[in-house]
C-alpha positions as CSV (number, residue, x, y, z in Angstrom):
1,M,-78.2,11.3,47.6
2,E,-79.1,14.8,46.4
3,N,-81.2,15.6,49.5
4,E,-78.5,14.3,51.8
5,L,-75.8,16.4,50.1
6,H,-78.0,19.5,50.2
7,A,-78.8,19.0,53.9
8,A,-75.1,18.4,54.7
9,E,-74.0,21.5,52.8
10,L,-76.6,23.7,54.5
11,A,-75.6,22.4,58.0
12,V,-71.9,22.9,57.4
13,R,-72.3,26.4,56.0
14,E,-74.3,27.5,59.0
15,A,-71.6,26.0,61.3
16,M,-68.8,27.7,59.3
17,N,-70.5,31.1,59.7
18,L,-70.7,30.7,63.5
19,C,-67.1,29.5,63.8
20,R,-65.8,32.5,61.8
21,A,-67.8,34.9,64.0
22,V,-66.6,33.3,67.3
23,Q,-62.9,33.1,66.3
24,A,-62.3,36.8,66.8
25,T,-63.6,36.7,70.4
26,I,-62.4,33.3,71.5
27,D,-59.7,34.4,74.0
28,T,-61.8,33.8,77.1
29,G,-64.1,31.3,75.5
30,V,-62.2,28.1,76.4
31,L,-62.9,25.1,78.5
32,E,-60.8,22.1,79.1
33,K,-62.0,18.5,78.3
34,R,-60.7,15.7,80.5
35,D,-58.0,15.0,78.0
36,R,-57.0,18.7,78.3
37,S,-57.6,19.5,74.6
38,P,-59.3,22.9,74.3
39,V,-63.0,23.1,73.6
40,T,-64.6,26.3,72.4
41,I,-67.9,28.0,72.3
42,A,-67.7,27.4,68.6
43,D,-67.2,23.7,69.1
44,F,-70.5,23.4,71.0
45,G,-72.3,25.9,68.8
46,S,-71.2,24.2,65.6
47,Q,-72.4,20.7,66.8
48,A,-75.7,22.2,67.9
49,L,-76.3,23.8,64.5
50,V,-75.3,20.8,62.5
51,C,-77.4,18.3,64.6
52,R,-80.3,20.7,64.6
53,S,-80.2,21.1,60.8
54,L,-79.9,17.3,60.2
55,A,-82.7,16.6,62.6
56,T,-84.9,19.0,60.7
57,N,-84.0,17.8,57.2
58,L,-83.1,14.1,57.8
59,P,-84.9,13.3,61.0
60,G,-84.3,9.6,60.9
61,D,-80.5,9.8,60.6
62,P,-78.4,9.4,63.7
63,V,-75.2,11.5,64.3
64,V,-71.9,10.2,65.8
65,G,-70.2,13.4,66.9
66,E,-67.1,14.3,68.8
67,E,-68.7,16.4,71.5
68,N,-71.5,16.0,74.1
69,A,-73.2,18.5,76.4
70,S,-72.1,17.0,79.7
71,V,-69.9,20.0,80.5
72,L,-72.5,22.5,79.5
73,R,-75.1,20.8,81.7
74,Q,-73.1,21.4,84.8
75,P,-74.6,24.2,87.0
76,D,-71.3,26.1,87.2
77,Q,-71.2,26.4,83.4
78,A,-74.5,28.2,83.0
79,G,-72.6,31.4,81.9
80,F,-70.7,29.4,79.3
81,L,-73.9,27.8,78.0
82,D,-75.5,31.3,77.8
83,R,-72.6,32.4,75.5
84,V,-73.3,29.5,73.2
85,R,-77.0,30.4,73.3
86,S,-76.1,34.0,72.4
87,E,-74.0,33.0,69.4
88,L,-76.8,30.8,68.1
89,A,-79.3,33.6,68.6
90,A,-77.0,35.9,66.6
91,R,-77.4,33.5,63.7
92,G,-81.2,33.6,64.0
93,V,-81.5,30.3,66.0
94,T,-83.3,31.0,69.3
95,A,-83.5,28.3,71.9
96,D,-83.2,27.7,75.6
97,G,-80.2,26.0,77.2
98,E,-81.8,22.7,77.6
99,T,-82.8,22.6,73.9
100,I,-79.3,23.5,72.8
101,C,-77.8,20.7,75.0
102,D,-80.3,18.3,73.5
103,W,-79.2,19.3,70.0
104,I,-75.5,18.7,70.9
105,D,-76.3,15.4,72.5
106,R,-78.0,14.2,69.3
107,G,-74.4,13.6,68.3
108,A,-74.0,10.9,70.9
109,A,-75.5,8.1,68.7
110,T,-74.0,4.7,68.3
111,P,-72.6,3.9,64.8
112,G,-74.9,1.6,62.8
113,D,-75.7,0.7,59.2
114,R,-76.4,4.4,58.3
115,F,-75.2,7.4,60.3
116,W,-73.5,10.8,60.0
117,T,-70.2,11.4,61.7
118,L,-69.3,14.9,62.7
119,D,-66.3,16.8,64.0
120,P,-67.7,20.3,64.7
121,I,-64.3,21.8,64.8
122,D,-61.5,19.6,63.6
123,G,-58.2,21.3,64.6
124,T,-59.4,23.2,67.7
125,K,-55.8,24.3,68.5
126,G,-55.5,25.7,65.0
127,F,-58.8,27.5,65.5
128,L,-57.5,29.1,68.7
129,R,-54.2,30.1,67.2
130,G,-55.8,31.6,64.1
131,G,-54.7,28.7,61.8
132,Q,-56.6,26.2,59.8
133,Y,-59.5,24.2,61.1
134,A,-62.5,22.4,59.6
135,V,-66.1,21.5,60.1
136,A,-66.2,17.9,58.9
137,L,-69.4,16.0,58.2
138,A,-69.8,12.6,56.5
139,L,-72.5,10.1,55.8
140,I,-71.5,6.5,56.3
141,I,-73.6,3.6,55.0
142,D,-72.6,0.0,55.5
143,G,-69.1,1.0,56.4
144,Q,-68.5,3.2,53.4
145,V,-68.3,7.0,53.3
146,E,-71.0,8.0,50.8
147,I,-71.2,11.8,51.2
148,A,-68.6,14.2,52.7
149,V,-68.8,18.0,53.3
150,L,-65.6,19.6,54.6
151,G,-65.9,23.2,55.6
152,C,-62.5,25.0,55.8
153,P,-63.2,28.6,57.0
154,G,-59.5,29.6,56.8
155,M,-58.9,28.5,53.2
156,G,-59.6,30.6,50.1
157,D,-59.6,34.4,49.6
158,A,-60.3,36.6,52.6
159,D,-63.7,37.6,51.2
160,S,-64.8,34.0,50.3
161,G,-66.0,33.1,53.8
162,G,-63.8,30.0,53.5
163,L,-64.1,27.0,51.2
164,M,-66.5,24.1,51.4
165,F,-65.4,20.8,49.8
166,S,-68.3,18.5,48.9
167,A,-67.9,14.9,47.6
168,V,-70.3,12.1,46.7
169,R,-69.1,8.6,46.1
170,D,-68.7,8.1,42.3
171,G,-69.8,11.7,41.8
172,G,-66.5,13.6,42.2
173,T,-65.5,16.5,44.5
174,R,-66.4,20.2,44.2
175,V,-65.4,23.2,46.1
176,T,-67.5,26.3,46.8
177,P,-66.8,29.6,48.5
178,A,-68.9,29.5,51.6
179,D,-70.3,33.0,50.9
180,N,-71.1,32.3,47.3
181,P,-72.8,28.9,46.9
182,G,-73.5,29.4,43.2
183,D,-69.8,29.6,42.4
184,S,-68.6,26.0,42.6
185,R,-65.9,24.2,40.6
186,P,-64.7,20.6,40.3
187,V,-61.6,19.6,42.3
188,R,-58.8,17.5,41.1
189,V,-55.5,16.3,42.6
190,S,-52.2,17.4,41.0
191,D,-50.7,15.4,38.3
192,C,-47.2,15.5,39.8
193,G,-45.4,12.3,39.0
194,E,-41.9,13.0,40.5
195,T,-41.3,12.7,44.2
196,V,-38.5,15.3,44.1
197,T,-41.0,18.0,43.2
198,A,-43.8,16.7,45.4
199,R,-45.1,18.7,48.4
200,L,-45.8,17.1,51.8
201,C,-48.2,18.4,54.4
202,E,-48.5,17.1,57.9
203,S,-49.9,18.1,61.3
204,V,-48.7,21.1,63.2
205,E,-48.6,19.1,66.4
206,S,-45.9,16.6,66.7
207,G,-48.0,14.7,69.2
208,H,-50.5,14.0,66.3
209,S,-48.0,12.7,63.8
210,S,-44.2,11.9,64.0
211,H,-42.3,14.7,62.4
212,D,-39.0,12.8,62.8
213,R,-40.3,9.9,60.8
214,S,-41.8,12.0,58.1
215,E,-38.4,13.7,57.7
216,V,-36.8,10.3,57.2
217,I,-39.5,9.4,54.6
218,G,-39.0,12.7,52.9
219,G,-35.3,12.0,52.6
220,T,-36.0,8.6,51.1
221,L,-38.3,10.1,48.5
222,G,-35.9,13.0,47.8
223,L,-38.4,15.7,48.6
224,R,-37.0,19.1,48.1
225,A,-39.7,21.3,49.5
226,E,-40.1,21.9,53.2
227,P,-43.2,20.2,54.7
228,V,-46.3,22.4,55.0
229,R,-47.8,22.0,58.5
230,L,-51.5,22.5,58.8
231,D,-54.1,21.7,61.5
232,S,-57.2,19.7,60.8
233,Q,-58.6,17.9,57.7
234,A,-57.6,21.0,55.7
235,K,-54.7,18.8,54.8
236,Y,-57.0,16.5,53.0
237,A,-58.5,19.5,51.2
238,T,-55.1,20.7,50.3
239,V,-54.2,17.4,48.6
240,A,-57.6,17.2,46.9
241,D,-57.2,20.7,45.4
242,G,-53.7,20.1,44.1
243,G,-51.9,22.2,46.8
244,A,-49.8,19.2,47.9
245,E,-49.3,15.7,46.8
246,I,-48.7,13.9,50.1
247,Y,-50.2,14.0,53.6
248,L,-48.8,11.7,56.2
249,R,-50.3,10.9,59.6
250,L,-47.8,8.7,61.3
251,P,-48.6,7.1,64.7
252,V,-46.7,8.4,67.7
253,D,-48.4,6.0,70.1
254,A,-48.7,2.4,68.8
255,N,-51.9,2.0,70.8
256,Y,-53.7,5.0,69.5
257,Q,-56.8,4.4,67.3
258,E,-57.8,7.2,64.9
259,K,-61.3,8.5,65.3
260,I,-63.7,8.1,62.3
261,W,-64.7,11.8,62.4
262,D,-61.1,12.8,61.9
263,H,-60.9,11.1,58.5
264,A,-64.3,10.2,57.1
265,A,-65.0,13.5,55.3
266,G,-61.4,14.2,54.2
267,S,-60.8,10.7,52.8
268,L,-63.8,10.9,50.4
269,V,-62.9,14.4,49.4
270,V,-59.5,13.2,48.3
271,T,-60.5,9.9,46.6
272,E,-63.3,11.6,44.6
273,A,-60.7,14.1,43.5
274,G,-58.6,11.3,42.1
275,G,-56.3,10.7,45.0
276,T,-55.6,7.6,47.1
277,V,-56.0,7.1,50.9
278,T,-54.8,4.1,52.9
279,D,-53.2,3.4,56.2
280,T,-49.5,3.0,56.6
281,H,-49.7,-0.7,55.6
282,G,-51.6,0.1,52.4
283,Q,-55.0,-1.0,53.7
284,P,-58.1,1.0,53.0
285,L,-59.6,2.9,56.0
286,D,-62.3,0.7,57.6
287,F,-65.2,2.8,58.8
288,S,-67.4,-0.2,59.7
289,L,-65.9,-0.9,63.2
290,G,-67.5,1.8,65.4
291,R,-66.1,5.1,66.5
292,T,-62.5,4.3,65.7
293,L,-60.4,3.0,62.8
294,S,-59.3,0.1,65.0
295,A,-58.2,-2.0,62.0
296,N,-55.9,0.6,60.7
297,S,-52.6,2.3,61.7
298,G,-51.9,5.8,60.6
299,V,-53.0,7.4,57.3
300,V,-51.2,7.9,54.0
301,V,-52.8,10.3,51.5
302,T,-51.4,11.1,48.0
303,N,-52.4,12.3,44.6
304,G,-52.6,8.6,43.6
305,T,-49.8,8.7,41.1
306,L,-47.2,8.7,43.8
307,H,-48.9,6.4,46.2
308,E,-46.9,3.3,45.7
309,Q,-43.6,5.1,46.1
310,V,-44.7,7.0,49.1
311,L,-46.2,3.9,50.7
312,A,-42.9,2.0,50.1
313,A,-41.0,4.7,51.9
314,V,-43.4,4.7,54.8
315,M,-43.2,1.0,55.2
316,A,-39.4,1.1,54.9
317,S,-39.3,3.7,57.7
318,E,-41.3,1.3,59.9
319,T,-38.9,-1.5,59.2
320,D,-35.9,0.7,60.0
321,R,-37.6,1.9,63.2
322,G,-38.3,-1.7,64.2
323,S,-34.7,-2.7,63.6
324,A,-33.4,0.2,65.6
325,D,-35.7,-0.6,68.5
326,G,-34.5,-4.1,68.5
327,N,-30.8,-3.2,68.8
């Protein structure tokens, strides 16, 4: 898997560089998708760069991405497409608009036995507000995540260019400053074994995860620290690197199905760092069922040591909520 890991790291590093450059000028660079979540120039540019890089280095591998170029292909969006083209050109990648759209649309593949899944900017709202976001890329083979590269431009020292977390199944997790590829170190979850001293991170947006329910769970566990709220799979990276022991993503809508690109990279980064990732019922995440985690409900991430205690509290909160709904 050495070639695949190298290709993934190269692609994510290029995308991180573009995202950082665009973030300072993003005020007017916003479109709206049909679900009204913001899409940025960096979103399209990031997917174009990653898909282009993978097509060059691993031409036989399909990509299942979050974005497609349908909006950019509309005649009234020619100016927006030109801004994407300009950002790519500033990174030394010159291409016409049609070629750029074709790169982006390489991410519209159907999941199969072997494919990459990509979120070009996970945490778009965090990106827009100057918070955490991530470029998340993972290789899935026969339903298992085998390689993950999670680029977090907002993490690390100001002069690091962000941090890039890389994981290979049975090979551990490492973190590298994006601007200094030779300076990597192994990553390990914290060894905290007491829930009272554990730290919890969760989504900034209450529409993504139930803050009320996590507060109940925190009370059950006796957590003393206030929850840390972060956008994107940076929460997975935080647990993997020992900055928190618990990450909860608790369903707000019982019918919502998590997308594979929102969890594939982060889940391997955590498990290869010694942590544990399941759904709220204790089942492993199933990446073999297409574009969504249709067999799972929510996500529970811990440093491993605390997983059974945290999972018990999560399941108890579900029972209590069900009892309350029935009264």
